[in-house]
Residue frames as qw, qx, qy, qz and C-alpha x, y, z in Angstrom:
[[0.108, -0.708, -0.016, 0.698, -21.66, -86.38, 0.61],
 [0.650, 0.716, 0.248, 0.056, -22.26, -84.90, -2.82],
 [0.713, 0.145, 0.080, 0.681, -19.23, -84.03, -4.97],
 [0.075, 0.796, 0.092, 0.593, -20.12, -80.23, -4.90],
 [0.559, -0.810, 0.041, -0.171, -20.01, -80.20, -1.18],
 [0.876, -0.248, 0.095, 0.402, -16.71, -82.08, -1.12],
 [0.545, 0.464, 0.120, 0.688, -15.22, -79.63, -3.60],
 [0.175, -0.861, -0.036, -0.475, -16.47, -76.64, -1.43],
 [0.762, -0.644, 0.062, 0.039, -15.07, -78.18, 1.80],
 [0.806, 0.072, 0.112, 0.576, -11.69, -78.90, -0.03],
 [0.275, 0.675, 0.090, 0.679, -11.57, -75.21, -1.12],
 [0.477, -0.833, 0.032, -0.280, -12.30, -74.10, 2.48],
 [0.874, -0.389, 0.099, 0.273, -9.47, -76.37, 3.78],
 [0.643, 0.381, 0.112, 0.655, -7.04, -74.95, 1.06],
 [0.097, 0.721, 0.051, 0.684, -7.89, -71.42, 2.21],
 [0.389, -0.636, 0.249, -0.619, -8.80, -71.46, 5.82],
 [0.939, -0.309, 0.055, -0.141, -7.59, -74.81, 7.12],
 [0.024, 0.664, -0.746, 0.053, -4.58, -76.84, 8.07],
 [0.964, -0.011, -0.257, -0.073, -3.55, -80.56, 7.89],
 [0.144, -0.745, 0.604, -0.243, -1.20, -81.68, 10.60],
 [0.912, -0.046, -0.393, 0.111, 0.78, -84.82, 11.30],
 [0.179, -0.788, 0.434, -0.398, 2.68, -84.70, 14.55],
 [0.640, 0.047, -0.712, 0.286, 4.90, -86.87, 16.60],
 [0.468, -0.687, 0.118, -0.544, 3.47, -86.54, 20.15],
 [0.227, 0.294, -0.831, 0.415, 5.32, -87.82, 23.21],
 [0.751, -0.407, -0.186, -0.486, 3.21, -90.06, 25.39],
 [0.122, -0.522, 0.773, -0.338, 4.88, -91.33, 28.73],
 [0.750, -0.044, 0.529, -0.394, 2.32, -94.19, 28.90],
 [0.852, 0.479, -0.147, -0.153, 3.38, -95.61, 25.46],
 [0.908, -0.214, 0.228, 0.277, 6.01, -98.29, 25.25],
 [0.657, 0.370, 0.227, 0.616, 7.60, -96.58, 22.28],
 [0.275, -0.427, -0.173, 0.844, 7.23, -93.07, 23.81],
 [0.153, 0.328, -0.193, -0.912, 5.56, -91.51, 20.80],
 [0.482, 0.516, 0.706, -0.049, 2.37, -91.64, 18.67],
 [0.137, 0.089, 0.439, 0.884, 1.49, -90.03, 15.46],
 [0.190, 0.584, 0.540, -0.576, -1.33, -87.58, 15.72],
 [0.160, 0.309, 0.585, 0.733, -3.30, -86.61, 12.62],
 [0.065, 0.642, 0.527, -0.554, -5.55, -83.59, 12.54],
 [0.181, 0.491, 0.440, 0.730, -7.45, -81.18, 10.28],
 [0.128, -0.572, -0.448, 0.675, -8.36, -77.66, 11.51],
 [0.170, 0.675, 0.444, 0.564, -10.62, -75.12, 9.96],
 [0.275, -0.300, -0.302, 0.862, -10.31, -71.50, 11.12],
 [0.022, -0.702, -0.463, -0.541, -12.86, -68.70, 11.06],
 [0.077, -0.327, 0.305, -0.891, -13.58, -65.52, 13.04],
 [0.080, 0.207, 0.851, -0.476, -15.81, -66.28, 16.08],
 [0.432, 0.401, 0.280, -0.758, -18.63, -64.30, 14.61],
 [0.570, 0.386, -0.507, -0.519, -18.53, -66.56, 11.47],
 [0.272, -0.263, 0.910, -0.169, -18.60, -69.79, 13.46],
 [0.756, 0.301, 0.250, -0.525, -21.93, -70.70, 11.70],
 [0.645, 0.554, -0.467, -0.243, -19.97, -71.99, 8.75],
 [0.065, 0.384, -0.887, 0.246, -17.81, -74.22, 11.16],
 [0.569, 0.059, 0.612, -0.545, -21.11, -75.64, 12.51],
 [0.786, 0.449, -0.091, -0.415, -22.14, -76.43, 9.01],
 [0.447, 0.506, -0.738, -0.005, -18.90, -78.32, 8.39],
 [0.227, -0.205, 0.869, -0.388, -19.45, -80.35, 11.61],
 [0.742, 0.263, 0.372, -0.492, -22.92, -81.21, 10.46],
 [0.709, 0.569, -0.336, -0.248, -21.44, -82.30, 7.03],
 [0.355, 0.528, -0.752, 0.169, -18.35, -84.11, 8.32],
 [0.833, -0.415, -0.217, -0.294, -20.01, -85.60, 11.45],
 [0.826, -0.215, -0.274, 0.443, -16.85, -85.65, 13.56],
 [0.417, 0.293, -0.182, 0.841, -14.64, -83.26, 15.54],
 [0.320, -0.710, -0.519, 0.352, -15.22, -80.39, 17.86],
 [0.210, 0.768, 0.116, 0.593, -15.45, -76.58, 17.77],
 [0.510, -0.582, -0.308, 0.554, -13.62, -74.27, 20.26],
 [0.145, 0.963, 0.054, 0.219, -13.16, -70.51, 20.56],
 [0.672, 0.088, -0.227, 0.699, -9.58, -69.24, 20.96],
 [0.282, -0.727, -0.300, 0.550, -8.75, -66.15, 23.11],
 [0.256, -0.262, 0.321, 0.873, -7.79, -64.28, 19.91],
 [0.486, 0.462, 0.115, -0.733, -11.22, -64.13, 18.44],
 [0.424, 0.290, -0.749, -0.418, -10.72, -67.19, 16.12],
 [0.849, -0.063, 0.340, -0.400, -12.91, -70.17, 16.19],
 [0.141, 0.433, -0.858, -0.237, -11.39, -73.57, 15.34],
 [0.928, 0.056, 0.068, -0.362, -13.14, -76.64, 14.07],
 [0.036, -0.590, 0.807, 0.010, -10.75, -79.58, 14.80],
 [0.963, 0.079, -0.148, -0.211, -10.86, -83.21, 13.64],
 [0.104, -0.646, 0.748, -0.105, -8.33, -85.52, 15.31],
 [0.801, -0.080, 0.579, -0.133, -7.49, -89.16, 14.71],
 [0.172, -0.338, 0.773, 0.508, -5.84, -91.20, 12.11],
 [0.276, 0.384, 0.871, 0.133, -9.00, -92.99, 10.98],
 [0.187, 0.816, 0.426, -0.342, -11.16, -89.81, 10.94],
 [0.045, 0.741, -0.322, -0.587, -8.56, -87.61, 9.15],
 [0.275, -0.117, 0.866, 0.400, -7.87, -90.46, 6.72],
 [0.285, 0.586, 0.759, 0.009, -11.64, -90.80, 5.76],
 [0.140, 0.880, 0.226, -0.393, -11.97, -87.08, 5.33],
 [0.136, -0.632, 0.515, 0.562, -8.79, -86.62, 3.35],
 [0.347, 0.060, 0.867, 0.352, -9.60, -89.41, 1.06],
 [0.282, 0.727, 0.622, -0.074, -12.85, -87.63, 0.14],
 [0.052, 0.937, 0.032, -0.344, -11.32, -84.09, -0.27],
 [0.544, -0.378, 0.492, 0.565, -7.94, -84.94, -1.79],
 [0.484, 0.395, 0.599, 0.501, -9.19, -84.94, -5.51],
 [0.103, 0.902, 0.340, 0.246, -10.45, -81.35, -5.04],
 [0.468, -0.772, 0.061, 0.425, -7.55, -79.85, -3.09],
 [0.580, 0.749, -0.075, 0.312, -5.20, -77.61, -4.93],
 [0.013, 0.831, -0.426, 0.359, -2.87, -75.92, -2.35],
 [0.512, -0.492, 0.633, -0.308, -2.84, -78.77, 0.17],
 [0.921, 0.208, -0.214, -0.252, -2.90, -81.78, -2.23],
 [0.539, 0.424, -0.670, 0.285, 0.70, -82.77, -1.49],
 [0.236, -0.350, 0.647, -0.635, 0.04, -82.66, 2.25],
 [0.829, 0.000, 0.233, -0.509, -3.12, -84.71, 1.93],
 [0.842, 0.360, -0.391, -0.090, -1.43, -87.26, -0.30],
 [0.366, 0.404, -0.731, 0.411, 1.47, -87.71, 2.05],
 [0.491, -0.235, 0.493, -0.679, -0.92, -87.75, 5.07],
 [0.891, 0.085, 0.000, -0.445, -2.84, -90.49, 3.42],
 [0.688, 0.422, -0.573, 0.144, 0.25, -92.46, 2.62],
 [0.044, 0.366, -0.724, 0.583, 1.53, -92.22, 6.22],
 [0.644, -0.125, 0.374, -0.656, -1.97, -93.11, 7.70],
 [0.887, 0.225, -0.275, -0.295, -2.21, -96.12, 5.39],
 [0.402, 0.400, -0.774, 0.282, 1.02, -97.55, 6.99],
 [0.348, -0.227, 0.673, -0.612, -0.81, -98.02, 10.21],
 [0.861, 0.129, 0.164, -0.464, -3.49, -100.28, 8.46],
 [0.707, 0.488, -0.503, -0.089, -0.73, -102.21, 6.81],
 [0.290, 0.321, -0.804, 0.409, 0.72, -103.63, 10.10],
 [0.630, -0.485, -0.600, -0.088, -0.69, -105.59, 13.03],
 [0.566, -0.741, -0.172, 0.318, 1.53, -103.76, 15.55],
 [0.277, 0.915, -0.189, 0.226, 3.88, -100.87, 15.50],
 [0.859, -0.205, -0.100, 0.458, 7.45, -101.83, 16.11],
 [0.325, -0.728, 0.113, 0.594, 10.33, -99.41, 16.86],
 [0.363, -0.081, 0.600, 0.708, 11.57, -99.77, 13.25],
 [0.127, 0.623, 0.682, 0.361, 8.18, -99.01, 11.81],
 [0.194, -0.898, -0.310, 0.243, 7.67, -96.08, 14.05],
 [0.395, -0.555, 0.266, 0.682, 11.06, -94.66, 13.17],
 [0.306, 0.202, 0.656, 0.660, 10.23, -94.95, 9.39],
 [0.035, -0.806, -0.577, -0.131, 6.86, -93.41, 9.93],
 [0.365, -0.772, -0.143, 0.500, 8.63, -90.62, 11.90],
 [0.342, -0.267, 0.398, 0.808, 10.87, -89.77, 9.08],
 [0.116, 0.472, 0.665, 0.567, 7.85, -89.38, 6.81],
 [0.205, -0.857, -0.457, 0.119, 6.23, -87.20, 9.30],
 [0.422, -0.523, 0.123, 0.730, 9.32, -84.98, 9.14],
 [0.245, 0.195, 0.614, 0.725, 8.72, -84.67, 5.40],
 [0.076, -0.729, -0.637, -0.238, 5.26, -83.59, 6.20],
 [0.351, -0.768, -0.246, 0.476, 6.47, -80.88, 8.41],
 [0.321, -0.251, 0.371, 0.835, 8.63, -79.48, 5.71],
 [0.067, 0.470, 0.666, 0.575, 5.55, -79.27, 3.40],
 [0.249, -0.840, -0.480, -0.042, 3.80, -77.35, 6.11],
 [0.299, 0.623, -0.239, 0.682, 6.86, -74.97, 6.75],
 [0.690, -0.664, -0.284, -0.040, 6.67, -75.92, 10.32],
 [0.220, 0.684, -0.413, 0.560, 8.91, -73.82, 12.57],
 [0.442, -0.542, 0.457, -0.550, 7.90, -74.95, 16.01],
 [0.918, -0.032, -0.361, -0.159, 8.23, -78.78, 15.66],
 [0.378, -0.690, 0.571, -0.237, 9.83, -80.30, 18.77],
 [0.747, -0.146, 0.645, -0.068, 9.43, -83.93, 17.98],
 [0.498, 0.616, -0.487, -0.368, 11.25, -85.31, 14.98],
 [0.948, 0.128, -0.290, 0.016, 12.54, -88.74, 13.89],
 [0.395, 0.470, -0.564, 0.552, 15.74, -87.73, 15.57],
 [0.415, -0.425, 0.423, -0.684, 13.92, -87.13, 18.85],
 [0.944, -0.062, -0.022, -0.323, 12.33, -90.62, 18.54],
 [0.792, 0.349, -0.436, 0.246, 15.67, -92.10, 17.79],
 [0.098, 0.500, -0.563, 0.650, 17.24, -90.49, 20.86],
 [0.715, -0.317, 0.262, -0.565, 14.34, -91.63, 23.02],
 [0.966, 0.106, -0.221, -0.079, 14.94, -95.25, 21.68],
 [0.573, 0.453, -0.503, 0.462, 18.58, -94.92, 22.50],
 [0.144, -0.460, 0.523, -0.703, 18.14, -93.64, 26.10],
 [0.747, -0.179, 0.324, -0.552, 15.48, -96.29, 26.78],
 [0.246, -0.331, 0.895, 0.168, 17.45, -99.06, 25.17],
 [0.729, 0.484, 0.381, -0.299, 14.78, -99.72, 22.48],
 [0.290, -0.367, 0.656, 0.593, 16.40, -101.19, 19.45],
 [0.695, 0.530, 0.038, -0.484, 14.61, -100.61, 16.07],
 [0.613, 0.021, 0.734, 0.293, 14.99, -103.56, 13.77],
 [0.264, 0.307, -0.483, -0.776, 14.94, -103.09, 10.11],
 [0.616, 0.229, 0.655, -0.373, 11.60, -104.71, 9.34]]
């Protein structure tokens, strides 16, 4: 992708987009939680053409129409979000800190062969910091939630 296009997409993300890192409960996971990374671009449904252009340029994600007249282009996945943020981060202004923290958190997954309780708890604390950067009000799952889950399921996080 050419630099001018990266800069345009970064500006779009700064203005009409969001970067999310969330702790998601998964009953089928041994540790109970996973980290979900996503990027979402928003636009009125009658302007969804620009979102289709983004899909064409970024080559990942999906488009959906919400009931409130807004269309969302969503990209989910640690790998996918990491690749896109690494391309856009130099051009971001408003969301640069979020992108840098997200990239740091995502890189933690590439540094280990498996996620232990201790590693997940440390990453969860970093995800909490990310929530503060996003002024998140509705976060249900935090590092404390993960810690409580570990306690009730007799999972002992080691200091790795």
